[in-house]
Each structure stands twice: as C-alpha cells, then as structure tokens.
N, C-alpha and C positions, 0 to 999 in steps of 0.2 A: 552800761553799754549793751546794746542788743547784739545777739549772736545769731547769724542767719545760717540756714542750712546750706551745705555744700552742694548746690544745684545750679543749673542754668535756667534761665527764663526766656520766654519768647521776646519780651520787650519791657519797656519801663512801666507800662500800665499793669502788666502781669506782676511785676515786682511790688508795686503799690498794693494791688489787690491781695497778694499773698502775705505781705509782711507788715503793711501799715507802719513803716519805719519812723521812729522818733528822731533819728539822726540822719545826716546825709548818707546817700548810698552812691558809690562809684560803680558805674556800669561799664564793664570791660567787654570789648568785642575782638577776641583773638583773630577771627577770620578777617577783620578789616586791616589789622596790622600785618597779617601774613600777606594779604593781597598787595598792600603798599610795598612791602619788602620785595616781593616777586617783581613788581613793576620796575623798581629801581635796578634790581639785580639783572633783569633781562633787557631793559631798554636804555639805561644810561650807558653811553659809549665809553665806559671806563670802569673804575672801581668806586663803589659807594661805601663810605664810612658812616656808621650811625653816630650822631652827636649825643652821647649818653646824657648830657645835662638836661636835654629836653624831657626825658622821662627815664629814670634809672631803675625802673621795676625789673627785678630778675626774671619774672614771668615774661615780660615784654622782650627782654634781651634774648631769651631762649626762642621765642617766636620768630624774631628777626633772623637769628642764626639758622634756624630750621628752614627758613625760606630764602637763603642765599646771601645774607649779609655777614661777611666774615671779618671785616675790619671795623674797629670801634675808636671813635674820637673821644679820648678821655681828657678831662681838664683838671684833674686833681688826683692826689694819691689815693683818696677814698674811692674814686671812680676806677683807678687802676686796679685796686684790690678787688673791687666788686666784680669787674668784668673778668679778671683773672680767675677768681673763685667760681664764678657762674659759668664761664665759657673758657676752659683752660686752653683750648686750641685757637682761640681768637687772636687776631693780630691787633696789638695795642699801639695807638698813635697818640702821643702826649702833645696835644696841639695848643695848649695854653702857653703863650709866649713868655710868661713870667712864672718860674718854678723855683722851689727851694732846692738846694743841693741834695738834701736827704731824699726828697721826693724823686729827683732824677735818678739818684743812685739806686734806690729800691726798685724803681720801675725798670731800670736797665738790668741790674744784677740779679734781682729776685724774680721779676715777672716777665723778663724777656722782651721788654719794650725796646725797640731800636729806632723808632721814628720820633723826632722831637722838632717842634717849631721854635722859632726865635725871631726877634725883631731888633736886636742890638748886639754889638760885639761883646758886651758884658755877659749876656745870656749865652752866647756861643761858647765863651771860655768856661762858664759855669758848667755847661753840659760836658764839654771835653774833660774837665777835671773830675767831675762826678762819675764818669764812665771809665776811668782808668782801671786797669786790672791790678791784681795783688802786687805785681812787680812794678807798678807805677807807670806802665806803658800805656799809651793812648789806645782807645778802642779803634778797631779797624773796620767795624761793621755798622757805623752810625749812618742813619738816613736823616739828613737835616733839611728843614723846610724854612726858608726865609719868608716871613709874612710881610706883605706890602699893605700900605694904607690905601684904600680905594674909596670911592664915593658911595654913600648910601642913599642918594637922592631919589632912587626909584623904589625904595623899600619903605614899609610902614613903620619899622623900628630901626633906627640908625645904630650901626656898630662901627662907626668910622672914627670915633674920638679916642678910644682907649688903647688899641693895639695897632701895630703895623709901622714899618719904617717908611719914611717919605721917599718919593721917587729920586730925590737927589742923594739920598743915603744908600739906596738899595744896591747900586752897582758895586760899591766898595765892600758892602757886607756880603754879597754873593761871592765876590772874589776871595774874601777871607774865609768864609764857610767852606768853600771848595777845597781849601788846603787840609781840612780835617775830615773829609768824607769822600767816599767813592760814589756817592749817590746823593744828588742835590736837587731839592725841589723849590718851587715858588708857590706860596699859598696866599689867599686873601679871603675876605668875607664882605659881601655886598650889602649886608644888613638883613634883618629878618622880614620875611614876607615880601620878597621882591615881586612887584606886580607886572613887570615886563621883562622879557629875555634880554632887552638892550642893556640892563644892568650888568650882565656878564660880558657883553661886548665891550663896554667901556672899561671894565676892570681888566679884561684880557689885553686891551690896548696898552694899559699902564704896565702890565707884565711884559709885553713885547718891548717897550722902551727900556725897561730895567735890564732885561736879558741882553738886548742888543748892545747896550753900553758896557755891560759887565764883560761880555765876550767870554763867557764860561759855558761849559756843557751843562744843560739842564736835563735831568732825568725824569722829572715829574712836575706837573702843574695841577694844583689843587684849587678848584674854584669855590671851595667852601660850601656853606649852607645858603640859606635865603630862599630855597624853593618853597613856594607858597602852598597853603591849603585854602579851603573855601570857608568864608565867613560872611555874615550879612554885610552887604556893601562892598565886599572884596571878592570879585569873580575874576580869577586870573586866567590867562590863556592856558591851553593844554600844556602839560609838562613836556610833551614831545617837541613843542616849539623851542623850549629852553634847551633841551638836549641837542637838537639839530644845530642850533646856532652856536652853542658852546663847542660842539665837535668841529664845526666849520672853522671857527676862529682858532681853536687849538691846533688844527692841522696846518695852519699858516704861520705858526710861531717858529722862531729860530731855535729849535731844540733838537735833542738827540733823536735819531730816526726811530728808536725804540722807546721813546719817552712815554710815561704813563699819564693818563688823565684820571684825576680823583675828584670826588665831591663829598660833602659832609652833611647830608640831610638830617635834620632833627625833627622839626615840626612836620615836614611832609611825610615822614614815616610813621609818626605816632599820633597826630592830631585826631585821627578818626578812631583811635583805639578806645577812647573813653568818653563817657558823658556823666552827668551827675543828676541825681534826684535830690531836690530840696523841698522842704515844707514851708509854707507860709505860716508864720507865727502871729502876725498882726498886719492889718492893713490900715494905713493912714492916708486917705485920699488916693493920690497916685503913687504912693510909696508902699512897697511891700517889705516887711521884715522877714527875712528868711534865715534858715539855720546853717548857712555857710556864707563865706564872704571874702573880704580882702585879705584876711589872715589865713584863709583856707585855700580852696581850689580856685578862687576867683580873683587872685592877685592882679592879673592883667586887666580884668574888667574894671577894677578900682584905680589902679595906678597908671595905666597907659590907655584907659578908655577903650579897651577892646570890646568889640561887639560880638557876643556869642549868640547862636540861635537858641530860642526857647520854645517850649511847648507845654501847655497845661495838660495835666493827666487825668482830670475829672471828666466824667461823662455827662454831667448835668449843667455845664456852663453854656449859656445861650447868647450872651450879649456880644456885640461886635468887639473887635480888638481895640485896645487903647494902649498908649505907651506908659510904662511904669519904670520907676527907679527902684533899686534894691538897697536895703540896709542889711548888713550881716549881723551875726549874733553877739559880737563883742560890745563892750561899753564905749568903744572908741568911735568918735564922729567920723574918723577917716575910713571906717568900715562901711563905705558907701560906694555904690556903683550906679552911675547916672543913666546908663543905658543909651537910648531907650530900649526897653524890652517889651515888645508887643504881646499882650496877653488878653484873654477875654475880660471885658469890663466888669463882670460880676464875680471875678475871682475873690476869694476871701480866706481868712485864717482857717487852717486845717487842710487847705488844698495843696496838692503837690505839683511841682514843675520839673520838667527835664531841661537841663542846660547842656547843650551839645558841644562837641569839638574841643573837649578839655583834656585830650590825651597828651598834648604838648604843654609842658610847664605847669599845668594845673596841680597835679599830684606832687610834682617836684618842689613846689613852693609852699606847700602847706606848713603851718606852724601850729603850736599848741597854745597860742596866746589866749589869755583869759579863761583857760580851761576848755576852750572849744577846739575843734579840728578833727575830731574822730569821724571817720567815714569808712564803712566797711565795703569791700568790693564783692560784686557778684558778676557772673557772666550772663550776657544776653545774646540772643541769636539774630536780632534784626539788623538792618542796615544803619549806619550812622546818619545823623541828621543832614549831612552833606557829604559828598564824596567826589574825589578826582578820579577814582579807580573803578567805579561800579558800572561804567559804560553809559551812564545817564547824561553826561555832559558831552554833547556833540555840537560841532559848528560847521557851517558850510565850508567846503574846501577852499573857497576864495578867502575866507577869514583866517585860514590856517597858514597863510603865506605871510611871512614877516620880511619886509623889505629893508635891507640894511643900508640902502643908498639914500 
C-alpha cells in the first residue's frame, strides 16, 4: 500500500502529478462540507440532524459540528458510540425504528441519548423497558418519534417499503406513545434524492391526517432526509424552495404552538465532501477496467445505476467524448457499472479519472472483497464537480416560485 504525504493539493490533477498512485485515492474537501453545514444550520427553518450513515468519517463529523450541526441521526449502536466518542457534546437521536434492547439501553444510560423513533407498539414497549432506572421506574425524559410510512414517488431511491406505520395505525400508536413521554414527535422519510419539494407537501399532509385523528399534542415534526444533491441528469430546484414549502406546511399543522421542526440531511451535507481518483488498468472497446468499483466506493453506480460525474485527468487526450462502462477490480462479473460515463475517446490503460460527488455513501459502503478496497485520503482545495452551495446555480425569480395549487 502506498503512503502519501500529509499534505493538501490544489486539485485531482495535482495529486496525480505528484503521486502517480497505484491505488484509488479519496479526495476530501473540508471546505465543501463546512459550507453545506452552514447552509443548513443557517437556512433550514428548524433543526438539522446529520444522518451519520451517509458518511461516518470522524473528520467529517467534526467539520459538521464546527459549522453548526449539533444533532446527529444515528442508526446503530456503532454509530451511537462513534458520535459519542467523536463529539461528546452532540445530541444523539436513535432514529432506526427497529433496535435491540441492549442498544437502546446503552444509548440511553451510557451515551445520554433521549430521542428514539418507533413504528410499532412492540418497539415502544422495548424502548420503555430498556430505559428504566435502577429502581425499575420508567424514564421521565424520553423523546419519542412515531415514524409514518409516506410515498417515495418523487425520489430517485425509495425508502417506503421497510419502515413506518400506516396511516390507519398511526393515530393509536401516537396516543399510546403519548402516555410514556412528555415530548412526542412525528417523523417520516420521503426517499433519497427527492427531486421536487412537493414530496414533502404530500408527506406532511399524511402527518396532518394522523395528528388530527389522534388528537394528541405534537411537540416535533421531523421531515427526515431526501434533500437532493446534483448529479448528471438530476438537477434539483434550489434547496431554499424545499425549506420554504416545508415551513409553510409545518406552520399549518395542528401541533403545539412551540413545536419544533427537524430534518435529517445525509446526502445533502456530505455528497460534495469527496471525490475519487481511479486508474484505468485495461480498455476493452467501450469498457474500462478501473481499480475501484461495486465493492468499493462505487456501490451505487453498480447496484442502483447511479450516474456520477467523471473527468479525465490526462493533458494529452484529444478525441471527442464517448460513453464508457466500467468494470471494477474484483473477479466478480457483478463488479460492473454501466454508466454511461462520458470520457475522451482516446483514453487508455494507465490514465487517471476523477469520479465526483462520492462523499455520500461511497466511503461508507466500501468492502475488502477479493483483497481490494484500499483507498487513501488526501485533502484538495478546489471546488467539487457540482455544487448546490457555491453560488453557481441560479434561476430566474419566476422559476423559484412553486405553486401548491
């Protein structure tokens, strides 16, 4: 394994010129993650929780904390421990609706977690039992969030099948949960990469129906994640449109006058943080064999056909672009990414490529299958290959008006 000097570089080309790396290199952009964090901390009309599963890098967690993100959506005991160790003052919110009793107990008693989500009566009672004190008395400081099932039809990746109680079940569960806490919330997730703010309008209407029928006091509404980033073929509206519509709908809900509005961005906070340098090891027609792939940082490119931006890093490529597919380095035929990935037609073995917008889920899903998967990080100073936050994406004022009628 190569070991790179602890230094920052201007951009991907500078990394290639200086290091000629044999293995993939992760390019981290702390300034991009910091800018995204400040955007949510300052502009979202409520509280933003970072969804740790998107990228659990301790360095990234510290960047987000330093730029205004104080609450963290953790989905496992390992994430609870990670955030607690990395950011001892952070507020932990255990938002996975299915947890083991031991995980709940450690999160509550050892790490100070008080916020838990649930979507069944069984999970509610599991939380209540795990959080009892040494005398066997129930906890009096629980913050419980009932997760509703909502549509993912406006999102690129659905999250509607696995979690969430149905609208017919929600009122009774809200009433039951209210008996065990003085702070009750409603949460949902519209799916990953929601391409229109209307996704949240529809979900909040379902929340309105559940709250109205339950007739209980609601102290928090959590609109979850789904806030998009920019990828080839996926150009979302400005995030300000999402925030404005969410706030308008939230204000009209039948909830406590001092109720809080939460969201759980993952991709939107970290997608711009990282990109990846790979080397072409072989060319076969319109297929390029590269040294990272489906079992590394490019899981989404292989398994959900995600389109990532790409750029060749050589100075001597002259042919017009053509569409390529990628094979990763393992011996598995499934290590295949169909793209298309547009690159110069004269690209060949030994050339380097930058693959952008991999800060979300790329590093988190890496494996060591077949002995591959090593990728060393360096810091670069240039802008990400696309950005929602650098001021480059502007639209006429007329296009920024979203009509809800």
